[in-house]
C-alpha positions as CSV (number, residue, x, y, z in Angstrom):
1,X,26.6,-8.3,-7.6
2,X,23.1,-9.5,-7.3
3,X,20.1,-7.2,-6.8
4,X,17.4,-6.7,-4.2
5,X,13.7,-6.0,-4.7
6,X,12.3,-3.7,-2.1
7,X,8.6,-3.4,-1.5
8,X,7.4,-0.5,0.6
9,X,3.9,-0.7,2.2
10,X,1.4,2.1,2.6
11,X,2.7,3.2,6.0
12,X,6.2,3.5,4.5
13,X,5.0,6.0,1.8
14,X,2.2,7.8,3.6
15,X,3.7,11.3,3.3
16,X,6.8,13.2,2.2
17,X,8.8,12.4,5.4
18,X,8.3,8.7,4.7
19,X,9.4,9.1,1.1
20,X,12.7,10.6,2.5
21,X,13.2,7.5,4.7
22,X,12.7,5.3,1.7
23,X,15.3,7.1,-0.3
24,X,17.8,6.8,2.6
25,X,17.1,3.1,2.9
26,X,17.7,2.6,-0.9
27,X,21.0,4.5,-0.6
28,X,22.2,2.3,2.2
29,X,22.5,-0.6,-0.3
30,X,23.2,-0.1,-4.0
31,X,21.7,-3.5,-4.8
32,X,18.2,-2.2,-4.0
33,X,17.4,-1.3,-7.7
34,X,13.8,-2.5,-8.1
35,X,11.2,-0.9,-5.9
36,X,7.5,-1.8,-5.5
37,X,5.4,0.9,-3.8
38,X,1.9,0.7,-2.2
39,X,-0.6,3.5,-2.1
40,X,-0.2,6.0,0.7
41,X,-1.5,4.7,4.0
42,X,-2.6,6.5,7.2
43,X,-0.5,9.3,8.5
44,X,-2.1,9.4,11.9
45,X,-5.0,7.8,13.8
46,X,-8.3,8.6,12.2
47,X,-6.7,9.3,8.8
48,X,-7.8,7.5,5.6
49,X,-5.8,5.2,3.5
50,X,-5.8,6.4,-0.1
51,X,-7.0,3.0,-1.4
52,X,-10.0,3.4,0.9
53,X,-10.7,6.8,-0.5
54,X,-10.5,5.5,-4.1
55,X,-13.0,2.7,-3.3
56,X,-15.2,5.4,-1.9
57,X,-14.8,7.4,-5.2
58,X,-16.0,4.4,-7.2
59,X,-18.9,3.8,-4.8
60,X,-20.0,7.4,-4.8
61,X,-20.0,7.5,-8.6
62,X,-22.0,4.3,-8.8
63,X,-24.6,5.5,-6.3
64,X,-24.9,9.0,-7.7
65,X,-23.0,10.7,-4.9
66,X,-20.4,13.5,-5.0
67,X,-17.5,11.4,-6.1
68,X,-15.5,14.4,-7.2
69,X,-15.3,15.8,-3.7
70,X,-13.9,12.5,-2.5
71,X,-11.4,12.4,-5.4
72,X,-10.3,15.9,-4.5
73,X,-9.1,14.5,-1.2
74,X,-7.0,11.9,-3.1
75,X,-5.6,14.7,-5.3
76,X,-4.6,16.7,-2.3
77,X,-2.6,13.8,-0.8
78,X,-0.5,13.4,-3.9
79,X,-0.1,17.1,-4.5
80,X,1.0,17.6,-0.9
81,X,3.7,15.0,-1.3
82,X,4.9,16.3,-4.6
83,X,5.0,19.9,-3.2
84,X,7.0,19.0,-0.1
85,X,9.5,17.0,-2.1
86,X,9.8,19.7,-4.8
87,X,9.1,17.2,-7.5
88,X,9.2,18.2,-11.2
89,X,6.4,15.8,-12.1
90,X,3.3,17.4,-13.5
91,X,0.4,15.5,-11.9
92,X,-2.3,17.4,-13.8
93,X,-2.5,15.0,-16.8
94,X,-2.6,11.7,-14.9
95,X,-5.2,13.1,-12.5
96,X,-7.3,14.4,-15.4
97,X,-7.1,11.0,-17.1
98,X,-8.3,9.3,-13.9
99,X,-11.2,11.7,-13.6
100,X,-12.2,11.1,-17.2
101,X,-12.1,7.3,-16.7
102,X,-14.1,7.5,-13.5
103,X,-16.7,9.7,-15.2
104,X,-16.9,7.2,-18.1
105,X,-17.7,4.4,-15.7
106,X,-14.3,2.8,-14.8
107,X,-14.7,-0.1,-12.5
108,X,-13.6,-0.6,-8.9
109,X,-10.4,-2.4,-9.8
110,X,-9.3,0.6,-11.9
111,X,-10.1,3.1,-9.3
112,X,-8.4,1.2,-6.5
113,X,-5.2,0.6,-8.6
114,X,-4.7,4.3,-9.1
115,X,-3.3,4.7,-5.6
116,X,-0.3,2.6,-6.4
117,X,0.0,4.0,-9.9
118,X,0.2,7.6,-8.7
119,X,2.5,6.8,-5.9
120,X,4.8,5.0,-8.4
121,X,4.9,8.1,-10.5
122,X,5.9,10.2,-7.5
123,X,8.5,7.8,-6.3
124,X,10.0,7.4,-9.8
125,X,10.4,11.1,-10.2
126,X,11.8,11.5,-6.7
127,X,14.4,8.7,-7.1
128,X,15.2,9.2,-10.8
129,X,14.2,5.5,-11.4
130,X,12.5,4.2,-14.5
131,X,8.7,3.7,-14.2
132,X,7.2,0.3,-15.3
133,X,3.4,0.1,-15.5
134,X,2.3,-3.3,-14.2
135,X,-0.6,-3.3,-16.7
136,X,1.9,-4.0,-19.4
137,X,3.7,-6.8,-17.7
138,X,1.5,-8.5,-15.0
139,X,-1.2,-10.5,-16.5
140,X,-4.4,-12.2,-15.4
141,X,-6.5,-14.7,-17.4
142,X,-10.0,-13.8,-18.3
143,X,-11.4,-15.5,-15.2
144,X,-9.2,-13.3,-13.0
145,X,-6.6,-16.0,-12.1
146,X,-3.0,-14.8,-12.2
147,X,-1.0,-15.9,-15.2
148,X,2.4,-16.4,-13.5
149,X,4.4,-17.8,-16.4
150,X,3.4,-15.2,-19.0
151,X,4.0,-12.5,-16.4
152,X,7.4,-13.8,-15.5
153,X,8.5,-14.0,-19.1
154,X,7.4,-10.5,-20.0
155,X,8.6,-8.8,-16.8
156,X,12.0,-10.6,-16.8
157,X,12.6,-9.3,-20.3
158,X,11.6,-5.8,-19.3
159,X,13.7,-5.6,-16.1
160,X,16.8,-7.0,-17.9
161,X,16.9,-3.8,-19.9
162,X,16.7,-1.5,-16.9
163,X,19.3,-0.6,-14.3
164,X,16.6,0.4,-11.8
165,X,12.8,0.6,-11.8
166,X,9.6,1.5,-9.9
167,X,6.9,-1.1,-10.4
168,X,3.7,-0.2,-8.6
169,X,2.0,-3.0,-6.6
170,X,-1.5,-4.4,-6.4
171,X,-2.6,-4.6,-10.1
172,X,-2.1,-5.9,-13.6
173,X,-4.3,-6.4,-16.6
174,X,-6.9,-8.8,-18.1
175,X,-6.6,-10.1,-21.7
176,X,-8.8,-7.2,-22.9
177,X,-6.5,-4.7,-21.3
178,X,-8.8,-3.8,-18.4
179,X,-7.1,-3.2,-15.0
180,X,-7.4,-6.1,-12.5
181,X,-6.2,-6.1,-8.9
182,X,-5.0,-8.7,-6.5
183,X,-6.8,-8.9,-3.2
184,X,-6.2,-6.2,-0.5
185,X,-2.6,-6.3,0.5
186,X,-1.7,-7.4,-3.0
187,X,1.3,-5.2,-3.3
188,X,3.1,-7.9,-1.3
189,X,2.3,-10.3,-4.1
190,X,3.6,-7.9,-6.7
191,X,6.8,-7.5,-4.8
192,X,7.3,-11.3,-4.8
193,X,6.5,-11.5,-8.5
194,X,9.0,-8.8,-9.3
195,X,11.7,-10.5,-7.1
196,X,11.2,-13.8,-9.1
197,X,11.3,-12.0,-12.4
198,X,14.4,-10.1,-11.5
199,X,16.1,-13.3,-10.2
200,X,16.8,-11.2,-7.0
201,X,19.2,-12.3,-4.3
202,X,16.7,-11.0,-1.7
203,X,13.1,-9.7,-1.5
204,X,12.7,-7.1,1.2
205,X,9.3,-6.3,2.4
206,X,9.4,-2.9,4.3
207,X,6.5,-2.2,6.6
208,X,5.8,-0.6,10.0
209,X,6.9,-3.6,12.1
210,X,10.3,-5.1,12.7
211,X,9.3,-8.6,11.4
212,X,7.3,-11.3,13.0
213,X,6.9,-11.8,16.7
214,X,6.8,-15.2,18.4
215,X,3.2,-14.6,19.5
216,X,0.5,-12.0,19.2
217,X,1.6,-9.0,21.3
218,X,-2.0,-8.3,22.2
219,X,-2.0,-11.6,24.0
220,X,1.6,-12.0,25.1
221,X,3.3,-8.8,26.3
222,X,6.8,-8.2,25.1
223,X,6.8,-11.2,22.8
224,X,10.2,-11.8,21.3
225,X,10.9,-11.3,17.6
226,X,11.5,-14.1,15.2
227,X,14.9,-13.6,13.7
228,X,14.9,-16.5,11.2
229,X,12.1,-18.8,10.0
230,X,11.5,-21.1,7.1
231,X,8.8,-20.8,4.4
232,X,7.2,-23.9,5.7
233,X,6.9,-22.6,9.2
234,X,5.6,-19.3,7.9
235,X,2.9,-21.1,6.0
236,X,1.7,-22.7,9.2
237,X,1.8,-19.4,11.1
238,X,0.2,-17.4,8.4
239,X,-2.7,-19.8,8.1
240,X,-3.3,-19.6,11.8
241,X,-3.5,-15.8,11.9
242,X,0.0,-14.2,11.6
243,X,-0.7,-11.4,9.2
244,X,2.5,-9.4,8.7
245,X,2.9,-10.8,5.2
246,X,0.2,-11.5,2.6
247,X,0.0,-15.3,2.5
248,X,-0.2,-15.5,-1.3
249,X,3.0,-13.5,-1.6
250,X,5.1,-16.3,-0.3
251,X,4.6,-18.6,-3.3
252,X,6.6,-16.7,-6.1
253,X,9.7,-16.2,-4.0
254,X,9.4,-19.6,-2.4
255,X,9.3,-21.2,-5.8
256,X,12.3,-19.2,-7.0
257,X,14.3,-20.0,-3.9
258,X,14.6,-16.3,-2.9
259,X,14.8,-15.4,0.8
260,X,12.4,-12.7,2.1
261,X,13.3,-10.2,4.8
262,X,10.6,-8.4,6.7
263,X,11.9,-4.9,7.7
264,X,10.7,-1.8,9.5
265,X,11.0,1.5,7.4
266,X,11.0,3.5,10.6
267,X,13.8,1.4,12.2
268,X,16.0,0.2,9.3
269,X,18.7,-0.7,11.8
270,X,16.7,-3.7,12.9
271,X,17.5,-7.0,11.1
272,X,13.8,-7.9,11.0
273,X,12.7,-11.5,10.2
274,X,14.5,-13.5,7.5
275,X,12.4,-16.2,5.7
276,X,14.5,-18.9,4.0
277,X,14.2,-22.4,2.6
278,X,16.8,-23.9,4.8
279,X,16.9,-23.3,8.5
280,X,19.7,-21.4,10.1
281,X,19.7,-23.1,13.6
282,X,22.1,-20.6,15.0
283,X,19.4,-17.9,14.8
284,X,16.7,-19.7,16.8
285,X,17.6,-20.4,20.4
286,X,14.2,-21.9,21.2
287,X,12.6,-25.2,20.3
288,X,9.6,-23.4,18.8
289,X,9.6,-20.6,16.3
290,X,6.2,-19.1,17.0
291,X,2.6,-19.5,18.1
292,X,-0.5,-18.4,16.3
293,X,-4.1,-19.2,16.5
294,X,-7.7,-18.2,15.6
295,X,-11.1,-18.7,17.2
296,X,-14.4,-19.3,15.5
297,X,-14.2,-23.1,14.7
298,X,-16.5,-26.0,15.1
299,X,-15.7,-29.7,15.5
300,X,-18.0,-32.3,14.1
301,X,-17.1,-35.5,16.1
302,X,-18.3,-38.8,14.6
303,X,-18.0,-42.1,16.4
304,X,-18.6,-45.6,15.0
305,X,-17.5,-49.0,16.2
306,X,-15.1,-50.7,13.7
307,X,-14.9,-47.5,11.6
308,X,-11.4,-48.3,10.6
309,X,-12.5,-51.5,8.8
310,X,-15.4,-49.9,7.0
311,X,-14.2,-49.1,3.5
312,X,-15.1,-45.6,2.3
313,X,-16.3,-44.3,5.7
314,X,-14.1,-41.1,5.7
315,X,-14.9,-40.4,2.0
316,X,-18.6,-40.5,2.7
317,X,-18.3,-38.1,5.6
318,X,-16.3,-35.7,3.5
319,X,-18.8,-36.1,0.7
320,X,-21.5,-34.6,3.0
321,X,-19.2,-31.7,3.7
322,X,-18.4,-31.1,0.0
323,X,-22.1,-31.3,-1.0
324,X,-22.8,-28.4,1.4
325,X,-20.2,-26.3,-0.3
326,X,-17.8,-26.4,2.6
327,X,-14.0,-27.1,2.9
328,X,-12.7,-28.6,6.1
329,X,-9.8,-27.1,8.1
330,X,-8.4,-30.2,9.9
331,X,-9.3,-33.9,10.1
332,X,-8.0,-35.5,13.3
333,X,-8.8,-39.2,13.5
334,X,-8.8,-42.2,15.9
335,X,-9.6,-45.9,15.5
336,X,-13.3,-45.4,16.0
337,X,-13.6,-41.6,15.8
338,X,-13.3,-39.0,13.0
339,X,-13.4,-35.3,13.7
340,X,-14.0,-32.6,11.0
341,X,-13.0,-29.1,11.9
342,X,-14.7,-26.3,10.0
343,X,-15.2,-22.5,10.4
344,X,-18.3,-22.0,12.4
345,X,-19.5,-19.1,10.2
346,X,-19.4,-21.4,7.2
347,X,-21.0,-24.4,8.9
348,X,-23.9,-22.6,10.7
349,X,-26.1,-21.9,7.7
350,X,-26.0,-25.5,6.5
351,X,-25.5,-27.3,9.8
352,X,-28.8,-29.3,9.6
353,X,-28.1,-30.3,6.0
354,X,-24.6,-31.5,6.9
355,X,-25.7,-33.5,10.0
356,X,-28.6,-35.1,8.1
357,X,-26.4,-36.1,5.2
358,X,-23.6,-37.5,7.3
359,X,-26.2,-39.6,9.2
360,X,-27.6,-40.8,5.9
361,X,-24.3,-41.7,4.2
362,X,-22.4,-43.0,7.2
363,X,-24.8,-44.2,9.9
364,X,-22.5,-43.3,12.8
365,X,-23.2,-44.4,16.3
366,X,-22.9,-40.8,17.6
367,X,-22.5,-37.4,16.1
368,X,-21.8,-34.3,18.2
369,X,-20.9,-30.8,17.3
370,X,-18.8,-28.6,19.5
371,X,-18.8,-24.8,18.7
372,X,-16.8,-21.9,20.1
373,X,-13.5,-23.5,19.5
374,X,-10.1,-21.8,19.2
375,X,-7.2,-23.6,17.3
376,X,-3.6,-22.8,18.3
377,X,-0.6,-23.8,16.2
378,X,2.7,-24.2,17.9
379,X,5.3,-24.2,15.1
380,X,9.0,-25.0,15.2
381,X,11.5,-26.8,13.0
382,X,13.4,-27.7,16.2
383,X,10.5,-29.7,17.6
384,X,11.4,-32.8,15.6
385,X,14.8,-32.9,17.3
386,X,13.5,-32.2,20.8
387,X,12.0,-35.2,22.7
388,X,9.3,-34.3,25.1
389,X,8.0,-31.2,23.2
390,X,4.4,-32.4,23.2
391,X,4.6,-33.4,26.8
392,X,5.8,-29.9,27.8
393,X,3.0,-28.3,25.7
394,X,0.2,-30.3,27.3
395,X,1.7,-30.0,30.8
396,X,1.6,-26.2,30.3
397,X,-2.0,-26.3,29.3
398,X,-2.8,-28.7,32.2
399,X,-1.3,-26.3,34.7
400,X,-3.7,-23.7,33.4
401,X,-6.6,-26.2,33.7
402,X,-7.3,-25.9,30.0
403,X,-9.5,-28.7,28.5
404,X,-8.0,-29.7,25.2
405,X,-10.7,-30.6,22.7
406,X,-8.6,-31.6,19.8
407,X,-5.0,-32.6,19.0
408,X,-3.5,-32.8,15.6
409,X,0.2,-33.2,14.6
410,X,1.4,-33.7,11.1
411,X,4.0,-36.4,10.2
412,X,6.6,-33.7,9.6
413,X,6.4,-32.7,13.3
414,X,6.7,-29.1,12.2
415,X,3.6,-28.0,14.2
416,X,1.3,-29.2,16.9
417,X,-2.4,-28.0,16.7
418,X,-4.6,-28.0,19.7
419,X,-8.3,-27.1,19.9
420,X,-9.5,-25.4,23.1
421,X,-12.6,-23.6,24.2
422,X,-12.7,-20.0,23.0
423,X,-12.8,-18.8,26.6
424,X,-9.4,-20.5,27.2
425,X,-7.8,-19.3,24.0
426,X,-5.6,-16.4,25.2
427,X,-4.6,-18.2,28.4
428,X,-3.5,-21.2,26.4
429,X,-1.3,-19.1,24.1
430,X,0.3,-17.4,27.1
431,X,0.9,-20.8,28.8
432,X,2.6,-22.3,25.7
433,X,4.7,-19.2,25.1
434,X,6.0,-19.0,28.7
435,X,6.7,-22.8,28.7
436,X,9.1,-22.5,25.7
437,X,10.3,-18.9,25.9
438,X,11.9,-18.1,29.2
């Protein structure tokens, strides 16, 4: 029998009642033997996440404020959970240790990581699982980059000795032993790392939503859920704004060939979204899998006669972009045109420098910049097998009188990207959704 790694987000462990739900979920499947907890999240509107409070502790200490008053709020959250669950764990010593380290100047990463650390201690005591401190098994290089192979070797060996374990998310250690954290949302990454190390059959990511939806519910009312999606499709959607899963957490499980299941702690009866390497066509009745997009882009449009025969033209344009410290998002091209899509907020401070350098290096016939652009990705593994998909998409936009500013489709035909004016962004998403999802 294989095992399952279950990661539970902050909303799933925000109070004692949520801890009880987690225990019942684990009891529903005996394969759920390795658990990765986040720090407690908000219990209600207006409440504070514990991680935010811990950042505030560090900030108050650094600025000479009353950090102990803020830390007392953190203590109260954990003591309340321990009291309501009747835990045997004595929190006094770990809390005293944290206070001492903060007093002695512990950094922001250390402070923030204590949310997961303390929640891990509570959950370990509540479930009777072994506690594994990530600082001893999840490693970063001195420059802060994650050391995946050293981590996998050490963590695999440790988990092989344990029938079950709690491994707090979000942090590990630098070569000198100092605590170092992933970016916010990094418990997702830890969960994927543990799944790879444990050679798990499945990585479950438990949160407060029942998987991905086919479109942003703030734009498309009653958007249908995505039951099954591939990692490649998820990469496209995540890049364009789908935020249920931390983007960096895909890599370890993708590399190891482990499927990921996004589930809802408050509705464990829902199947959620299953992310796999190979598509299960029976689980997707539509040509598309999902739609996602973002606004805040600019297009630099460059025209020059006989551009295609001018050796090095594209390289010189991108050289100007690189010299300004920018990275481009997309690069749609034609015979005599080349478009470079960048984030407006990145381009704006160096716009004059970029334009001047492109003109100097490439001598285009014309150069124009169009701001206030939204880019929408329509993603679906079924599109390659469905003739007329692009025609349907552009017909839907035409009926809404949307002016398409950019079109980009990769050779894999996994997604079609369109650029539209920001004022048409939401209408465009609704038009595409209702064309393909009826």
